[in-house]
Steps between C-alpha positions, in 0.01 A plus 500: 500500500875436478566867419318600817700252707826633353406859587390400848821304562712790374307736727621314811840400366616812311862385482403171334335587170339199336323461172419135441305294747296186535225475758395171656169498684415244768812291449504245786249716692723807480292794376749662261854434391652764278800387301726772364849454367673257740286568805159433647261715694259292707169663600254360751170689525311495830178694452258332742721259688795482729804281448400135496662177595502272798820653633454845345780444251304551178748752359799281586322209328467713183870588511586132536271399211670742266854415607431126478333530158795700365753260652318191367436669165123450536387854438434716195757750628823301500830668581330799665575644841222617731572872533208623705209363693202732536202454727221711353236593753216749545575798721251374759678166536740496795730223386848542643808313386860549604679220322730721292382330180144612431415866462147623562341717231162659558213536254523877509833471315331324207204736519720811495710359218198422280333834569809678362502307173349737243464235230258303722246782535279357222558133580176386666648176635785682673260767630274229645802337660606834651148548641501153655846558645421837657313379814795276585736798508348624826630399840144452625332306219187410697434864584548599136256233379247590766525870414443438127199278571356760737533778241345276231206417730439870571504581128244225434268657757510838330 
């Protein structure tokens, strides 16, 4: 898993080659925190939901949690600096942010990356993941799902 994350990170940050990482999942309700060298990459995944929070400041709350935990030395990633904040979202999700901190990455970027990895061709878990990711790479997810179900129903009638 970590090797895949390293390759994926290097794919989007070609001038910042990394080799050693630690991945934290669901730390303080933040989906992924990737620690590499002296920096952090924070990833929030929004597959079926929009940004939450009473005042719509969910992403700002995550930034504050990390900065406070680092400052108060109450995190597993002490002395690290948040380098990038990524909002991962399906292509059909229309989330827009313009805060200058979070960058939106779409599922098709992960999908395209994994499809190009030759050493994953025989890995059934990765292939299943790629299949499950594929419908979310379309701008019109509902149409894609409906079309697949329609074709499947026709084949069953044959």
